[in-house]
N, C-alpha and C positions, 0 to 999 in steps of 0.2 A: 670553459671553466679551467682553472688552474690546478685541479685536484692532483693531477698526476705530475705537476711540474714543480709545485712549491710545498715544502713539507708543512708550512703553517696551516694548510687546509686539510691536513691528513684526516681529521676527524669530522669534516664538514660534508654533509650531504644535503640534497634538496629537502629531504624529510626531517633531518636532525640537525640541531644547532651545534656549532663547535664546542668541544668539551675540554680543550686545553690550549695553552698559549705557549710557543717556544720562547726560549730566553736567549738573548744575545750573549755569546761567550765573553767573559771578562778579560781584561788585558793585564790584570795584577801580576800573573805569573812571569811576565816579561821584565819585571822591574827588580832591580837589586840595588844595594848600597854598599859602597867600597870607600875605604879611607885613601886619600891621596897618598899617604905613606906607603901604600901597597901597590901603587900604579907607577910604572916607570914612564910611560908616555901613552898618549891617546891617538897615536898616528893611525892605528888600525881601524878606528871608527869611521863610518861613512859620513857622520855629521857630529861635530863637537859644539856644544852650546855652552855659553858662559851667562849666568844669571847675575844681573846687577841690580842692587836696591837703589843706588844713586847714580843717576845718568850723568852726574858731573865728574864721575871718576875719570882719572887721566892715564892709568897705566894698568897693565896686566902682568907686571913683573911677578907677582906672587904666583902666577900660573905658568910662567915661562917654560919650566922643565916639563910640565904636563902637555902644553900646547904644541911643542916643537917650535923652536926659536923663529922659524920661518913665517909663522901666521901671527906672531905677536904684533909686528908693525902693522899688518892688515887690520887687526882688531883695534889697536890704538888710533889708527887713521879714521876707521869707521866711527869710533865714538866720538872723536873730535868733530866729525861731519854729521853727527847725529843720525847715523845709519843703523839704528837699532830695530829690532823686531822683524829682521829679514835675513835671509840666507846670503852670505858672502862667499864667492868662489875665487880661488887663486890656484896657480900651479906651483908646486915646489920644485926644488932642484932636480928631483928625479923625474919630472915630467908628469907627475900625478895630480889629478884635479882634486882639490881639497874643498871641503865645505865647512864653514864655521858660522855661527850666529851669536849676536849679543841680544839678549832678550831681557826686557824689564820684568822684574817680579810680578808686578801687578797685572801683567798681560801674559804670564807664562803659559798657563793652561790653554787658553784660546789660540795664542800664537803658535806655540810648539805643536799643539794638536793639529792646527791647520797645515803647518809645515810637513809633519810626518804623514799626513794624508795626501798632500800634493807632490811631494818629492817622490819620484818614481824609483830611485836607486839608494834609498836610505833603509838598510836592514838592520844597521846598529847605530846607536846614538849615545853619546856620553854627555851627561849634563853636569857642569861644574857648579856646585852650589856656592852661594856668597860666603866670604870668609867669616862673617859673623854668625854663619849657621842659619839664622832665621828659623822659621817654623817649618821644620821638615815635614811633619804630618800634613799641614795645610798645602805645602808645595806638591807633595806627592798625590794627595787627593785631587787637587785641582788638575794636575797633569793627567792623571788616569781617567778622570770623568770626561775630559775633553777628547780622549781617544775613542769614545763611543761612536759607533756608526751602526745604524739599524738597516741590515740587509736581509731581514727575515722575509719580506714580501716581494723580493725580486727573483725572476727566473734565473738570472745569472748575476754573479758578483760584479759590483760597480767599483772597480779598482780605483776611480778618481776619489771616491769618498772613504776609502779604507786605508788605515796606516799599514805600511809594508814592513814596519819596524819589528824585528824579532827579538832584539836585546836593547833595553834601556838601562843604562847604568848611571846611578846618581853618585857623584864623586864628592865626598865629605872633605872639605879643606880646613875646617875649623879645628883648632887645637884645644878647644873647650870641652873637656869631658870625654866620655866613651862614645863610640859609634852608636847612634840613636836607632838601632835596629827595630826596637819595639814600636817606636813612632811610625816607621815605615810600614810595618805589618798592620798597625791600626789604620793607616791611610789605605791600604789595600782593602781591608774589610769595609770601610766606609765607602769607597769607590764601588765595590761590588754591589752595595746596596743602592747607590746612585744609578747604576746600570739597570737594575730591576725596575726602579721607579720610572726611568725613561722608557723602558720596554712596555710597561703597563699603559702609560699615557699615550704612546705612539701607536699602540695596537688598535686597528679598526674594530668596529663594533661586530662585524660578522665573524671575527675571531674571538674577541674579548667580550663575553657575556657573563652572567652570574656563574654559570657552570665553570667556565675557563678561569675566572678569578679565584673561585674556591678551590680549583685544582692547583693553582699556583701556590696559595696559602698552605695547602696540604703538603706540596712538594718542599716548601721551605721547612716544614716540621720534619719531614723524613730525612732531609739533608742536615739537620741541626745537631745531630748526635744526642738527641734527647733533651736538649735545652729548650726546644719549642714544642708545644702541644697544640694541636688544631682540633676544634670542635665546630661542626657546621649545623646550624639550626635550620631545619626544613620549614616549609609553609605551616605545617600542622603544629610544629613546636612554637612557632611565632604566635600562631592563633592561641595556643594554650596560655601564653604569656600576655595575651591581649594587645599585641602590636598592631593596632588598627591603623595608625598613621603610616607606618612602613608598608604594611600590606595593601593600603589603599592605593599607594603609588605603584606597587609591584603588580597589581592586577592587570596593568596595561602592557606588561612585558611579554615577549615571546617565550622566554625561559622562566622557569620557576624562580622564586627568590631563594637566595642563599645568604643566611645571616652568619657572617664569618667571626669566629672568636679564636684568636691565635695568642697563646700565652707563653711568656718567657719566665723561667725560674732558674736561678743559678744552681750548679750542682752541689751536692752535700746538704747537710742539715743546717738550716738558718733560722734563727729566732728574730722576731721583730723586723721582717722584710717590709720595706716601704712599698705600698701597693698602689700602682700607677695605672690609670685608665686612659687610653689613647684611641680616640674615634676618628675615622676617616670617612669622608663621604664617598660612596661607591656607586654613583650613577654611571653605568657603562655607556649610556647615550641618552641625551636629553633633547627630545623634540620640542619640548614645551608643553606637551600634552595638548588638550583641546585649546588652550590658550598658546597656540603654535608660534614658535619663533619666526619672525619675519625676516624677509630679505636674506642675506648671506649669513646671518648670525648663527645658523644651525650648523654650518659646515664643520666647524672645529669642535662640536660638542662631544666628541669622543674624550676630550680632556676633562670632562666633568667627573672623572674618577680620580682626579689628581690628589685628593686627600688620601683616598684609599692607597694609591700608588706610593705616596710619600711614607705611609706608616708601614706598608709591607717591605719597602726598601730599608726603612730603619730596623724592622724586625730582623732582616737578614744580616745587617751590620751588627746589631746587638747580640745576636746569637754568637757571632764570631768573636766579638769583644768580651763577652761574659762579664758585664759589670756586677760587682757583688751588692748585696743588701737591698736589691729591688726585685720585686715581682711585677711584671708588666703585662697588661691585657691589651691587645690590639683588636679592635671591634669594627666591623664593617657591615653595613645593611646593604647588600648588593642587589641591584635591580636596574631596570631601564625605565625611562619615562616616555611611554609610547601612547598610541591612539588605537583603541579597539572598542568593541561593544561592552567591555568590562572595565575600561579605564575610568578614573574618577572624572568629574566634570565640575566647573564652578558651581558653587552652592552646596556641594556635598558636606556632610558632617562626619568627620573621622574621630575615633576615640583612641587616644594614645594609651600605652600600657601603665601610665600612672593615673588614668581616669580622666585626664583633661580632654575636653571636647574641643575640636578644631574645625571652624568653618573654612572651606576651601575657597578663598577669595580669587586665587589664581592658581591654575594647574602648573604654571611655570615656576612657582616657588615650591618645588617638590623636594629639594634636597633637605631642607629643614625638617620636613615631615619624616623622612627616613631616619634622620639623625635624632629626632626627638625620642624614638623608641630605643635607639642605640645608647643614647645618654642615660635613659632610665635603667637600662641593662647594666651598664658599668657602674652606676651609682647605687642601685638598690640590690640587684642580684649579686653582683661581684664585690660590692661594698669597697670600691676603690677610694683611697684617701685624697688623691689629687687626680684631676681630670683635665686633659687638653683635647681639643678637637680641630682638625684641619679640613677645610673644605673650599672648593671652587664655588663659593656661595652666591656672590652678587656682582653684577656689572657696576653697581654703584660704588663698590670698593675701588674698582679699576679707574672709575672717573675721579675718585677722590685722590688716590695715591699713584696712579699710573700703573705700568706693567713691571717696574723694577722692584716693588716690595709689596709685602703682605700687610694686612691689617690686623691688629691685636686688640681684643676686647676682654677685659676681665676686671672684676672688682677687687681682686687680690693683689696688693701692691708687691708682695714678696714673689708671688708667681710671675707677675709681670717682669720684675727685675731679673728673675732666673732665665726667662725666655729672651729677653733682650741681650743678656750677656752671652747666651748661646748663639744668638743671631750675630753678635759682634764677632765671636771667635770663628764661626763657620762662613761668614760672609753672606749668609742668606738673610736679606734685609726684611725687617718688619718695623711697624710703627704703631705705638699704642694709640687707641682711638677711644672716644668718649661713649659712655653708656648713659645716655641722656633720659632720665626717668620720665619726664613729660611726654616723650615720644611713645610711651606704652599706650597712650590714648588712641593711637592709630591702629592698635591691634585689638581693640575692643569689638566684640560681635554682639549683635541684637539677639541672636538665637543660640549661640554657643559660648564656651568660656572665653575663647580667643579666636582671632582670624589668623591665617598664615601669612599675611601680607599687609603692609600699611599703605600709605600714599607714595607718590613717586619721589618725595623729598625725604632724605635721610634714610634711604632703603638699606644700606649696609648696617646702620645702627639698629633699625627695627628688627632686622634679621637676627642680630645678635641678642636683642632683648627677647625675641621669641624663644630662642634656645635656652634662656635662662629658666624658663618654666619647667625644665626637665632635669635639673640638677639642684639638690637641696643642701644648702649650708655647707658646701665644701669648696676648696679652691678650685675654680674652673676657668678655663681660658678658651675663647673661640678665636681661631686664626683663619682669616679668609684669604686664600692664596689664589684667587681667580686671575690676578695680574701675572705674577712671576712664574706660573706653572708652565706657561707655553710661550715660544718664541716663533713668530712667523717665518724667521730665517732659518732656524735649525730644528724647530718642532719642540719636543719635550725637553725641558731644562733640568728636570730631576729635583726641582725645588722641594724642599721639606724633609728630605731623607736626612741630610746632614744636621739640620736644625733639631729634629726629634731625637736623633742618636745622641747628639751632644747633650741635650737636656736630660735624657735618661741617664746617661753615663755619670753626669754630675750629680744626679740624685743618689746614685750608688757610689759616689766618691771616686769615680774614674773618668773624669772629664779631661779635655785637652790640656788644660793648664796644670793638672796634676801629674802628667806623664813626662 
């Protein structure tokens, strides 16, 4: 066992499940923004990066004084030969080896993140921003998010996958307006949220269970300076509320269920706060239950908490950004979908907290059961005015849209437009999908009000239709993030944290375009 070698197992024993999850340290403290007017030259940096929006640019004369005239010809020649997105080396007149790079804006985060992780002797890096300024918040968030490296479960540090950079300076060359320091600070807050989202999705199930996820939510509240309040409903609290759908799934778990309610309120006295409800699917592992997943499809099922991860990452960012005029409730019905003598089986009838009876047609359609009671909670008990929900809900959505974007289902055009605009600003892609009424026939049951699954065709749509039974007459959107939440190449992508943060900030009049 690694109990004495890796801190992530500090609370794990044979008899007791892990009770906490460690967090990856953020990189935001390394970043600063300076004006080119206050920089004499950048020769002291180990790596100098120039960002270009237009690869047809032909000269770096605007940066000549910053770059040291000796590297300007090298950069111009590289651009002519289309040698972008890689490190160029040359020796100056003093015999010093210098490193420079031309990076395209659209590939900045992934490319520079990769460079800083692979270059062994880059402890300081200067990034010269485009003359037109661009979206400095987007640039900074993108860059910081790609510096993430999960080292929590290794007995020794893997230097090949970790940035050695200790100082990352963004050089503002635009003459348009004041130095946008606020945007950089906003970007740091959002990136910190993305880090947490990645940590949660990457964590293995023997570390991240309902106890550990609840502890992370409580830690967020403790570190928020009073802006976040955390309430954990135990199994008996859920029973009192009649949460039979959620508890039906949770009975198969090793750990007891933890119904997580994290609330944000701005400081001071506020009237007429817009009350938002955000639900995230929190299945810490999904075996499929007695309808067990076949083949290798179970291997990555630790990412079935991607919705919960996204909204907790957003909660971290929102507490730092402090949007006004909104009260936000983040709700997660945390458990696992396992197999034991107590677990639900096909044919069981569960009763949700709104009284709906549900026939379990398939135990692997469990996420929608947990979220049924979570949605009733934000709708009825919290009386939220607008509700969105994020979940890694269906493989059918991945078949429809691939792994690059999420699916969006809502009957409210205004809410759809708001989410689509937040998607455009953050780069987290989603696509609005149909809510085909005639597909409701698939959810009819002979012995209960509804079934939890339809036929094999239109599965992503019937899942969305099922969830509509648990929100009454309010703007509600279901976002299926099964595709973009995970990458086979890098692991957790952090999808959803930026999208939710941007949508909430816009509800409070503090979105990206307003800053």
